[in-house]
PDB file of N, CA, C and O in Angstrom:
ATOM      1  N   MET A   1       1.032  -1.303   0.083  1.00  0.00           N
ATOM      2  CA  MET A   1       0.207  -0.035   0.014  1.00  0.00           C
ATOM      3  C   MET A   1       0.840   1.416  -0.041  1.00  0.00           C
ATOM      4  O   MET A   1       1.265   1.852   1.029  1.00  0.00           O
ATOM      5  N   LEU A   2       0.937   2.113  -1.029  1.00  0.00           N
ATOM      6  CA  LEU A   2       1.469   3.334  -1.040  1.00  0.00           C
ATOM      7  C   LEU A   2       0.602   4.283  -0.244  1.00  0.00           C
ATOM      8  O   LEU A   2      -0.616   4.123  -0.156  1.00  0.00           O
ATOM      9  N   THR A   3       1.301   5.339   0.372  1.00  0.00           N
ATOM     10  CA  THR A   3       0.801   6.315   1.131  1.00  0.00           C
ATOM     11  C   THR A   3       1.524   7.626   0.978  1.00  0.00           C
ATOM     12  O   THR A   3       2.681   7.691   0.565  1.00  0.00           O
ATOM     13  N   ASN A   4       0.950   8.453   1.253  1.00  0.00           N
ATOM     14  CA  ASN A   4       1.946  10.228   0.815  1.00  0.00           C
ATOM     15  C   ASN A   4       2.750  10.289   2.246  1.00  0.00           C
ATOM     16  O   ASN A   4       3.410  11.310   2.441  1.00  0.00           O
ATOM     17  N   GLU A   5       2.744   9.237   3.301  1.00  0.00           N
ATOM     18  CA  GLU A   5       3.425   9.566   4.289  1.00  0.00           C
ATOM     19  C   GLU A   5       4.851   9.066   4.522  1.00  0.00           C
ATOM     20  O   GLU A   5       5.429   8.141   3.953  1.00  0.00           O
ATOM     21  N   PRO A   6       5.293   9.888   5.491  1.00  0.00           N
ATOM     22  CA  PRO A   6       6.814   9.650   5.191  1.00  0.00           C
ATOM     23  C   PRO A   6       7.081   8.086   5.763  1.00  0.00           C
ATOM     24  O   PRO A   6       6.295   7.616   6.586  1.00  0.00           O
ATOM     25  N   SER A   7       8.308   7.261   5.249  1.00  0.00           N
ATOM     26  CA  SER A   7       8.526   5.918   6.066  1.00  0.00           C
ATOM     27  C   SER A   7       9.069   6.400   7.183  1.00  0.00           C
ATOM     28  O   SER A   7       9.569   7.491   7.454  1.00  0.00           O
ATOM     29  N   PHE A   8       8.822   5.007   8.047  1.00  0.00           N
ATOM     30  CA  PHE A   8       9.064   5.070   9.548  1.00  0.00           C
ATOM     31  C   PHE A   8      10.895   5.528   9.731  1.00  0.00           C
ATOM     32  O   PHE A   8      11.269   6.344  10.573  1.00  0.00           O
ATOM     33  N   ALA A   9      11.742   4.889   8.868  1.00  0.00           N
ATOM     34  CA  ALA A   9      13.014   4.900   9.061  1.00  0.00           C
ATOM     35  C   ALA A   9      13.392   6.535   8.762  1.00  0.00           C
ATOM     36  O   ALA A   9      14.259   7.137   9.396  1.00  0.00           O
ATOM     37  N   SER A  10      12.670   7.063   7.803  1.00  0.00           N
ATOM     38  CA  SER A  10      13.218   8.825   7.473  1.00  0.00           C
ATOM     39  C   SER A  10      12.904   9.394   8.801  1.00  0.00           C
ATOM     40  O   SER A  10      13.603  10.357   9.116  1.00  0.00           O
ATOM     41  N   LEU A  11      12.073   9.038   9.588  1.00  0.00           N
ATOM     42  CA  LEU A  11      11.664   9.836  10.518  1.00  0.00           C
ATOM     43  C   LEU A  11      12.489   9.696  11.595  1.00  0.00           C
ATOM     44  O   LEU A  11      12.593  10.555  12.470  1.00  0.00           O
ATOM     45  N   LEU A  12      13.174   8.500  11.579  1.00  0.00           N
ATOM     46  CA  LEU A  12      14.234   8.132  12.595  1.00  0.00           C
ATOM     47  C   LEU A  12      15.722   8.830  11.945  1.00  0.00           C
ATOM     48  O   LEU A  12      16.581   9.398  12.620  1.00  0.00           O
ATOM     49  N   LYS A  13      15.741   8.679  10.918  1.00  0.00           N
ATOM     50  CA  LYS A  13      16.951   9.728  10.651  1.00  0.00           C
ATOM     51  C   LYS A  13      17.430  10.862  11.009  1.00  0.00           C
ATOM     52  O   LYS A  13      16.733  11.800  10.620  1.00  0.00           O
ATOM     53  N   LYS A  14      18.652  11.253  11.796  1.00  0.00           N
ATOM     54  CA  LYS A  14      18.955  12.483  12.277  1.00  0.00           C
ATOM     55  C   LYS A  14      19.616  13.503  11.659  1.00  0.00           C
ATOM     56  O   LYS A  14      20.809  13.373  11.384  1.00  0.00           O
ATOM     57  N   ARG A  15      18.974  14.564  11.385  1.00  0.00           N
ATOM     58  CA  ARG A  15      19.186  15.545  10.335  1.00  0.00           C
ATOM     59  C   ARG A  15      20.106  16.629  11.189  1.00  0.00           C
ATOM     60  O   ARG A  15      19.740  17.139  12.248  1.00  0.00           O
ATOM     61  N   SER A  16      21.260  16.861  10.585  1.00  0.00           N
ATOM     62  CA  SER A  16      22.238  17.993  10.931  1.00  0.00           C
ATOM     63  C   SER A  16      21.466  19.239  10.996  1.00  0.00           C
ATOM     64  O   SER A  16      21.004  19.598   9.912  1.00  0.00           O
ATOM     65  N   PRO A  17      21.192  20.053  12.106  1.00  0.00           N
ATOM     66  CA  PRO A  17      20.964  21.626  11.900  1.00  0.00           C
ATOM     67  C   PRO A  17      21.974  22.545  11.345  1.00  0.00           C
ATOM     68  O   PRO A  17      21.657  23.698  11.050  1.00  0.00           O
ATOM     69  N   SER A  18      23.321  22.044  11.168  1.00  0.00           N
ATOM     70  CA  SER A  18      24.230  23.064  10.617  1.00  0.00           C
ATOM     71  C   SER A  18      24.357  22.837   8.873  1.00  0.00           C
ATOM     72  O   SER A  18      24.117  21.854   8.172  1.00  0.00           O
ATOM     73  N   MET A  19      24.734  23.900   8.620  1.00  0.00           N
ATOM     74  CA  MET A  19      24.769  23.818   7.267  1.00  0.00           C
ATOM     75  C   MET A  19      25.775  23.240   6.798  1.00  0.00           C
ATOM     76  O   MET A  19      26.865  23.521   7.298  1.00  0.00           O
ATOM     77  N   HIS A  20      25.698  22.134   5.557  1.00  0.00           N
ATOM     78  CA  HIS A  20      26.934  21.447   5.353  1.00  0.00           C
ATOM     79  C   HIS A  20      27.218  21.837   3.785  1.00  0.00           C
ATOM     80  O   HIS A  20      26.446  22.444   3.043  1.00  0.00           O
ATOM     81  N   TYR A  21      28.597  21.304   3.454  1.00  0.00           N
ATOM     82  CA  TYR A  21      28.992  21.559   2.241  1.00  0.00           C
ATOM     83  C   TYR A  21      28.985  20.069   1.210  1.00  0.00           C
ATOM     84  O   TYR A  21      29.430  19.973   0.066  1.00  0.00           O
ATOM     85  N   GLY A  22      28.549  19.359   1.766  1.00  0.00           N
ATOM     86  CA  GLY A  22      28.291  17.815   0.898  1.00  0.00           C
ATOM     87  C   GLY A  22      29.629  17.028   1.378  1.00  0.00           C
ATOM     88  O   GLY A  22      30.605  17.603   1.859  1.00  0.00           O
ATOM     89  N   HIS A  23      29.540  15.806   1.201  1.00  0.00           N
ATOM     90  CA  HIS A  23      30.856  14.739   1.446  1.00  0.00           C
ATOM     91  C   HIS A  23      31.235  15.038   3.081  1.00  0.00           C
ATOM     92  O   HIS A  23      32.398  15.044   3.486  1.00  0.00           O
ATOM     93  N   GLY A  24      30.339  15.224   3.736  1.00  0.00           N
ATOM     94  CA  GLY A  24      30.939  15.244   5.330  1.00  0.00           C
ATOM     95  C   GLY A  24      31.360  16.585   5.923  1.00  0.00           C
ATOM     96  O   GLY A  24      31.527  16.582   7.143  1.00  0.00           O
ATOM     97  N   TRP A  25      31.544  17.631   5.326  1.00  0.00           N
ATOM     98  CA  TRP A  25      32.023  18.567   5.281  1.00  0.00           C
ATOM     99  C   TRP A  25      30.761  19.596   6.277  1.00  0.00           C
ATOM    100  O   TRP A  25      29.598  19.465   5.895  1.00  0.00           O
ATOM    101  N   ILE A  26      30.939  20.293   7.150  1.00  0.00           N
ATOM    102  CA  ILE A  26      29.804  20.827   7.721  1.00  0.00           C
ATOM    103  C   ILE A  26      30.752  22.221   8.376  1.00  0.00           C
ATOM    104  O   ILE A  26      31.907  22.215   8.801  1.00  0.00           O
ATOM    105  N   MET A  27      29.602  23.564   8.244  1.00  0.00           N
ATOM    106  CA  MET A  27      30.026  24.653   8.485  1.00  0.00           C
ATOM    107  C   MET A  27      30.233  24.891  10.166  1.00  0.00           C
ATOM    108  O   MET A  27      29.371  24.322  10.836  1.00  0.00           O
ATOM    109  N   GLY A  28      31.086  25.525  10.808  1.00  0.00           N
ATOM    110  CA  GLY A  28      31.354  25.797  11.915  1.00  0.00           C
ATOM    111  C   GLY A  28      31.114  26.784  12.542  1.00  0.00           C
ATOM    112  O   GLY A  28      31.299  27.861  11.977  1.00  0.00           O
ATOM    113  N   SER A  29      30.730  26.771  13.615  1.00  0.00           N
ATOM    114  CA  SER A  29      30.038  28.238  14.332  1.00  0.00           C
ATOM    115  C   SER A  29      31.193  29.152  13.934  1.00  0.00           C
ATOM    116  O   SER A  29      30.828  30.320  13.804  1.00  0.00           O
ATOM    117  N   ASP A  30      32.330  28.959  13.734  1.00  0.00           N
ATOM    118  CA  ASP A  30      33.152  30.350  12.989  1.00  0.00           C
ATOM    119  C   ASP A  30      32.925  30.923  11.718  1.00  0.00           C
ATOM    120  O   ASP A  30      33.024  32.106  11.395  1.00  0.00           O
ATOM    121  N   GLY A  31      32.568  29.814  10.946  1.00  0.00           N
ATOM    122  CA  GLY A  31      32.445  30.043   9.725  1.00  0.00           C
ATOM    123  C   GLY A  31      33.122  29.131   8.973  1.00  0.00           C
ATOM    124  O   GLY A  31      32.665  28.938   7.847  1.00  0.00           O
ATOM    125  N   GLN A  32      34.267  28.409   9.357  1.00  0.00           N
ATOM    126  CA  GLN A  32      34.938  27.642   9.090  1.00  0.00           C
ATOM    127  C   GLN A  32      34.546  26.028   8.488  1.00  0.00           C
ATOM    128  O   GLN A  32      33.848  25.282   9.175  1.00  0.00           O
ATOM    129  N   ARG A  33      35.031  25.642   7.265  1.00  0.00           N
ATOM    130  CA  ARG A  33      34.531  24.171   7.102  1.00  0.00           C
ATOM    131  C   ARG A  33      35.154  23.354   8.119  1.00  0.00           C
ATOM    132  O   ARG A  33      36.213  23.735   8.617  1.00  0.00           O
ATOM    133  N   TRP A  34      34.543  22.137   8.528  1.00  0.00           N
ATOM    134  CA  TRP A  34      34.919  21.201   9.600  1.00  0.00           C
ATOM    135  C   TRP A  34      34.577  19.940   8.782  1.00  0.00           C
ATOM    136  O   TRP A  34      33.531  19.834   8.140  1.00  0.00           O
ATOM    137  N   HIS A  35      35.658  18.868   8.859  1.00  0.00           N
ATOM    138  CA  HIS A  35      35.333  17.632   8.280  1.00  0.00           C
ATOM    139  C   HIS A  35      35.630  16.513   9.653  1.00  0.00           C
ATOM    140  O   HIS A  35      36.793  16.353  10.024  1.00  0.00           O
ATOM    141  N   PRO A  36      34.797  15.977  10.160  1.00  0.00           N
ATOM    142  CA  PRO A  36      34.838  14.941  11.432  1.00  0.00           C
ATOM    143  C   PRO A  36      36.219  13.930  11.182  1.00  0.00           C
ATOM    144  O   PRO A  36      36.981  13.759  12.133  1.00  0.00           O
ATOM    145  N   CYS A  37      36.511  13.252   9.813  1.00  0.00           N
ATOM    146  CA  CYS A  37      37.509  12.402   9.900  1.00  0.00           C
ATOM    147  C   CYS A  37      38.812  13.012   9.926  1.00  0.00           C
ATOM    148  O   CYS A  37      39.791  12.271  10.019  1.00  0.00           O
ATOM    149  N   ARG A  38      38.939  14.079   9.866  1.00  0.00           N
ATOM    150  CA  ARG A  38      40.193  14.811   9.674  1.00  0.00           C
ATOM    151  C   ARG A  38      40.474  15.248  11.156  1.00  0.00           C
ATOM    152  O   ARG A  38      41.601  15.058  11.613  1.00  0.00           O
ATOM    153  N   SER A  39      39.526  15.807  11.899  1.00  0.00           N
ATOM    154  CA  SER A  39      39.837  16.303  13.416  1.00  0.00           C
ATOM    155  C   SER A  39      39.904  15.095  14.088  1.00  0.00           C
ATOM    156  O   SER A  39      40.602  15.170  15.099  1.00  0.00           O
ATOM    157  N   GLN A  40      39.384  13.929  13.861  1.00  0.00           N
ATOM    158  CA  GLN A  40      39.457  12.575  14.591  1.00  0.00           C
ATOM    159  C   GLN A  40      41.266  11.944  14.228  1.00  0.00           C
ATOM    160  O   GLN A  40      42.044  11.411  15.020  1.00  0.00           O
ATOM    161  N   SER A  41      41.429  12.208  13.032  1.00  0.00           N
ATOM    162  CA  SER A  41      42.879  11.639  13.014  1.00  0.00           C
ATOM    163  C   SER A  41      43.911  12.682  13.336  1.00  0.00           C
ATOM    164  O   SER A  41      45.098  12.359  13.292  1.00  0.00           O
ATOM    165  N   GLU A  42      43.561  13.904  13.657  1.00  0.00           N
ATOM    166  CA  GLU A  42      44.697  14.675  14.444  1.00  0.00           C
ATOM    167  C   GLU A  42      44.314  14.153  15.935  1.00  0.00           C
ATOM    168  O   GLU A  42      45.379  13.925  16.509  1.00  0.00           O
ATOM    169  N   LEU A  43      43.214  13.874  16.786  1.00  0.00           N
ATOM    170  CA  LEU A  43      43.350  13.501  18.032  1.00  0.00           C
ATOM    171  C   LEU A  43      44.005  12.298  18.099  1.00  0.00           C
ATOM    172  O   LEU A  43      44.939  12.173  18.891  1.00  0.00           O
ATOM    173  N   LEU A  44      43.531  11.051  17.123  1.00  0.00           N
ATOM    174  CA  LEU A  44      44.146   9.945  17.242  1.00  0.00           C
ATOM    175  C   LEU A  44      45.537  10.383  17.541  1.00  0.00           C
ATOM    176  O   LEU A  44      45.997  10.292  18.679  1.00  0.00           O
ATOM    177  N   ASN A  45      46.297  10.914  16.409  1.00  0.00           N
ATOM    178  CA  ASN A  45      47.812  11.361  16.453  1.00  0.00           C
ATOM    179  C   ASN A  45      48.326  11.481  18.149  1.00  0.00           C
ATOM    180  O   ASN A  45      49.292  10.855  18.586  1.00  0.00           O
ATOM    181  N   GLY A  46      47.622  12.248  18.828  1.00  0.00           N
ATOM    182  CA  GLY A  46      48.267  12.864  19.636  1.00  0.00           C
ATOM    183  C   GLY A  46      47.696  11.565  21.013  1.00  0.00           C
ATOM    184  O   GLY A  46      47.991  11.742  22.195  1.00  0.00           O
ATOM    185  N   LEU A  47      47.197  10.822  20.718  1.00  0.00           N
ATOM    186  CA  LEU A  47      47.027   9.912  21.697  1.00  0.00           C
ATOM    187  C   LEU A  47      47.977   8.432  22.129  1.00  0.00           C
ATOM    188  O   LEU A  47      48.256   7.633  21.235  1.00  0.00           O
ATOM    189  N   THR A  48      48.321   8.242  23.250  1.00  0.00           N
ATOM    190  CA  THR A  48      49.020   7.197  23.437  1.00  0.00           C
ATOM    191  C   THR A  48      48.640   6.345  24.429  1.00  0.00           C
ATOM    192  O   THR A  48      48.319   6.965  25.442  1.00  0.00           O
ATOM    193  N   ALA A  49      48.526   4.791  24.559  1.00  0.00           N
ATOM    194  CA  ALA A  49      48.104   3.857  25.114  1.00  0.00           C
ATOM    195  C   ALA A  49      49.338   3.357  25.784  1.00  0.00           C
ATOM    196  O   ALA A  49      50.460   3.300  25.282  1.00  0.00           O
ATOM    197  N   LYS A  50      48.947   2.969  27.102  1.00  0.00           N
ATOM    198  CA  LYS A  50      49.915   2.045  28.096  1.00  0.00           C
ATOM    199  C   LYS A  50      49.237   1.054  28.365  1.00  0.00           C
ATOM    200  O   LYS A  50      48.168   1.009  28.974  1.00  0.00           O
ATOM    201  N   LYS A  51      49.965   0.060  27.825  1.00  0.00           N
ATOM    202  CA  LYS A  51      49.379  -1.585  27.873  1.00  0.00           C
ATOM    203  C   LYS A  51      49.592  -1.921  29.742  1.00  0.00           C
ATOM    204  O   LYS A  51      50.571  -1.580  30.405  1.00  0.00           O
ATOM    205  N   VAL A  52      48.770  -2.422  30.084  1.00  0.00           N
ATOM    206  CA  VAL A  52      48.641  -2.981  31.597  1.00  0.00           C
ATOM    207  C   VAL A  52      49.101  -4.459  31.329  1.00  0.00           C
ATOM    208  O   VAL A  52      48.534  -5.240  30.565  1.00  0.00           O
ATOM    209  N   SER A  53      50.203  -4.713  32.069  1.00  0.00           N
ATOM    210  CA  SER A  53      50.720  -6.319  32.001  1.00  0.00           C
ATOM    211  C   SER A  53      49.548  -6.999  32.814  1.00  0.00           C
ATOM    212  O   SER A  53      48.737  -6.586  33.643  1.00  0.00           O
ATOM    213  N   ALA A  54      49.803  -8.206  32.228  1.00  0.00           N
ATOM    214  CA  ALA A  54      48.440  -9.713  32.439  1.00  0.00           C
ATOM    215  C   ALA A  54      48.506  -9.675  33.868  1.00  0.00           C
ATOM    216  O   ALA A  54      47.455  -9.765  34.503  1.00  0.00           O
ATOM    217  N   VAL A  55      49.908  -9.519  34.620  1.00  0.00           N
ATOM    218  CA  VAL A  55      50.238 -10.003  36.192  1.00  0.00           C
ATOM    219  C   VAL A  55      49.285  -8.538  36.704  1.00  0.00           C
ATOM    220  O   VAL A  55      48.278  -8.758  37.376  1.00  0.00           O
ATOM    221  N   LYS A  56      49.561  -7.422  36.443  1.00  0.00           N
ATOM    222  CA  LYS A  56      48.708  -6.550  37.185  1.00  0.00           C
ATOM    223  C   LYS A  56      46.984  -6.580  36.945  1.00  0.00           C
ATOM    224  O   LYS A  56      46.038  -6.384  37.708  1.00  0.00           O
ATOM    225  N   ARG A  57      47.078  -6.881  35.682  1.00  0.00           N
ATOM    226  CA  ARG A  57      45.589  -6.759  35.304  1.00  0.00           C
ATOM    227  C   ARG A  57      44.736  -8.164  36.434  1.00  0.00           C
ATOM    228  O   ARG A  57      43.593  -8.162  36.890  1.00  0.00           O
ATOM    229  N   LEU A  58      45.874  -9.253  36.592  1.00  0.00           N
ATOM    230  CA  LEU A  58      45.234 -10.370  37.336  1.00  0.00           C
ATOM    231  C   LEU A  58      44.956  -9.598  38.766  1.00  0.00           C
ATOM    232  O   LEU A  58      43.853  -9.508  39.304  1.00  0.00           O
ATOM    233  N   LEU A  59      46.156  -9.080  39.248  1.00  0.00           N
ATOM    234  CA  LEU A  59      46.241  -8.290  40.608  1.00  0.00           C
ATOM    235  C   LEU A  59      45.092  -7.402  40.772  1.00  0.00           C
ATOM    236  O   LEU A  59      44.595  -7.234  41.885  1.00  0.00           O
ATOM    237  N   ASN A  60      44.715  -6.917  39.892  1.00  0.00           N
ATOM    238  CA  ASN A  60      43.572  -5.745  39.880  1.00  0.00           C
ATOM    239  C   ASN A  60      42.298  -6.614  40.230  1.00  0.00           C
ATOM    240  O   ASN A  60      41.571  -6.507  41.218  1.00  0.00           O
ATOM    241  N   ALA A  61      42.203  -7.548  39.118  1.00  0.00           N
ATOM    242  CA  ALA A  61      40.819  -8.273  39.496  1.00  0.00           C
ATOM    243  C   ALA A  61      40.479  -8.930  40.814  1.00  0.00           C
ATOM    244  O   ALA A  61      39.364  -8.978  41.334  1.00  0.00           O
ATOM    245  N   LEU A  62      41.734  -9.482  41.325  1.00  0.00           N
ATOM    246  CA  LEU A  62      41.580 -10.197  42.642  1.00  0.00           C
ATOM    247  C   LEU A  62      41.394  -9.302  43.899  1.00  0.00           C
ATOM    248  O   LEU A  62      40.887  -9.626  44.973  1.00  0.00           O
ATOM    249  N   MET A  63      41.919  -8.099  43.525  1.00  0.00           N
ATOM    250  CA  MET A  63      41.622  -7.011  44.718  1.00  0.00           C
ATOM    251  C   MET A  63      40.601  -6.407  44.523  1.00  0.00           C
ATOM    252  O   MET A  63      40.142  -5.922  45.557  1.00  0.00           O
ATOM    253  N   GLY A  64      39.841  -6.158  43.333  1.00  0.00           N
ATOM    254  CA  GLY A  64      38.549  -5.591  43.163  1.00  0.00           C
ATOM    255  C   GLY A  64      38.698  -4.290  42.781  1.00  0.00           C
ATOM    256  O   GLY A  64      37.672  -3.621  42.661  1.00  0.00           O
ATOM    257  N   ALA A  65      39.880  -3.735  42.542  1.00  0.00           N
ATOM    258  CA  ALA A  65      40.247  -2.532  42.031  1.00  0.00           C
ATOM    259  C   ALA A  65      39.786  -2.619  40.511  1.00  0.00           C
ATOM    260  O   ALA A  65      39.472  -3.685  39.980  1.00  0.00           O
ATOM    261  N   LYS A  66      39.779  -1.417  39.882  1.00  0.00           N
ATOM    262  CA  LYS A  66      39.673  -0.719  38.644  1.00  0.00           C
ATOM    263  C   LYS A  66      40.874   0.057  37.693  1.00  0.00           C
ATOM    264  O   LYS A  66      40.564   0.610  36.638  1.00  0.00           O
TER     265      LYS A  66
END
């Protein structure tokens, strides 16, 4: 049955209130163009992670510490 009502999926789709340039580019509050992937890569380049040894994880689990 075809109706003139929008589909349920289209109602669930979140729409950005910001103006966009296409292909993921968004106009920021200062008028500059912004792309989330490029900002993500800059953020991830600055992060470092320390691996916790298996012994320390075991001791933390036994002691109940997080």
